C-alpha positions as a LaTeX table, in Angstrom:
\begin{tabular}{lrrr}
\hline
Residue & $x$ (\AA) & $y$ (\AA) & $z$ (\AA) \\
\hline
Met1 & 9.00 & 4.00 & 0.38 \\
Thr2 & 9.56 & 2.37 & $-3.14$ \\
Val3 & 12.87 & 1.04 & $-4.79$ \\
Arg4 & 13.42 & 0.14 & $-8.29$ \\
Val5 & 16.76 & $-2.03$ & $-8.99$ \\
Ile6 & 17.56 & $-2.09$ & $-12.68$ \\
Leu7 & 19.45 & $-4.96$ & $-13.76$ \\
Pro8 & 22.44 & $-5.35$ & $-16.02$ \\
Gly9 & 20.30 & $-7.08$ & $-18.77$ \\
Gly10 & 17.42 & $-4.17$ & $-18.63$ \\
Asp11 & 14.67 & $-5.52$ & $-16.38$ \\
Ala12 & 13.94 & $-4.43$ & $-12.95$ \\
Asp13 & 13.16 & $-5.55$ & $-9.55$ \\
Lys14 & 10.69 & $-3.40$ & $-7.54$ \\
Tyr15 & 10.00 & $-3.38$ & $-3.98$ \\
Met16 & 7.05 & $-0.97$ & $-3.17$ \\
Arg17 & 6.19 & $-1.79$ & 0.44 \\
Phe18 & 6.02 & 1.25 & 2.90 \\
Gly19 & 9.56 & 1.58 & 4.33 \\
Asp20 & 12.00 & 0.16 & 1.27 \\
Ala21 & 14.86 & 1.85 & 0.81 \\
Tyr22 & 18.35 & 1.20 & $-0.45$ \\
Val23 & 21.71 & 1.81 & 0.95 \\
Lys24 & 25.01 & 1.68 & $-1.71$ \\
Arg25 & 28.26 & 0.28 & $-0.06$ \\
Asn26 & 31.68 & 1.61 & $-0.60$ \\
Asp27 & 32.65 & $-1.90$ & $-2.43$ \\
Gly28 & 29.78 & $-1.53$ & $-5.03$ \\
Thr29 & 27.27 & $-3.88$ & $-3.38$ \\
Leu30 & 23.71 & $-2.77$ & $-3.04$ \\
Asp31 & 21.49 & $-3.23$ & $-0.10$ \\
Val32 & 17.76 & $-3.16$ & $-0.02$ \\
Thr33 & 15.97 & $-2.77$ & 3.40 \\
Arg34 & 12.31 & $-3.95$ & 4.02 \\
Thr35 & 10.67 & $-3.05$ & 7.34 \\
Gly36 & 10.45 & $-6.19$ & 9.30 \\
Ala37 & 12.46 & $-8.08$ & 7.00 \\
Ala38 & 16.05 & $-9.25$ & 6.50 \\
Ser39 & 18.02 & $-7.07$ & 4.01 \\
Leu40 & 18.23 & $-8.12$ & 0.15 \\
Thr41 & 21.55 & $-7.99$ & $-1.07$ \\
Tyr42 & 23.05 & $-7.37$ & $-4.71$ \\
Ala43 & 26.73 & $-8.18$ & $-5.64$ \\
Val44 & 28.48 & $-5.92$ & $-7.70$ \\
Gly45 & 27.95 & $-6.60$ & $-11.33$ \\
Glu46 & 24.60 & $-7.95$ & $-10.30$ \\
Trp47 & 22.76 & $-4.68$ & $-10.40$ \\
Ala48 & 23.41 & $-1.36$ & $-12.99$ \\
Asp49 & 21.31 & 1.46 & $-11.38$ \\
Val50 & 18.83 & 2.21 & $-8.49$ \\
Glu51 & 16.13 & 4.52 & $-8.37$ \\
Gly52 & 13.87 & 5.44 & $-5.35$ \\
Asp53 & 14.33 & 5.97 & $-1.63$ \\
Glu54 & 18.07 & 5.96 & $-0.17$ \\
Cys55 & 18.20 & 5.25 & 3.48 \\
Thr56 & 19.47 & 8.01 & 5.51 \\
Ser57 & 22.07 & 7.23 & 8.35 \\
Arg58 & 20.50 & 6.66 & 11.46 \\
Arg59 & 23.93 & 6.67 & 13.63 \\
Arg60 & 23.92 & 9.12 & 15.87 \\
Arg61 & 26.76 & 11.48 & 16.87 \\
Phe62 & 28.13 & 12.34 & 20.13 \\
Phe63 & 30.25 & 15.49 & 20.35 \\
Arg64 & 32.41 & 16.20 & 23.31 \\
Arg65 & 32.57 & 19.87 & 24.60 \\
\hline
\end{tabular}
């Protein structure tokens, strides 16, 4: 529900709206997803650490039998 992105200089961006979550991408970028709004993206080097609710995968998996 809350996400805190720690920036390289030590400052932090706080997202405290209900439904805020983050997704760490394999290429080193960070996406902060907000309910009802576009995602915010931090490029490689723009963020140092992140705390809060990590977005869970919403993909459905279909298994054949």
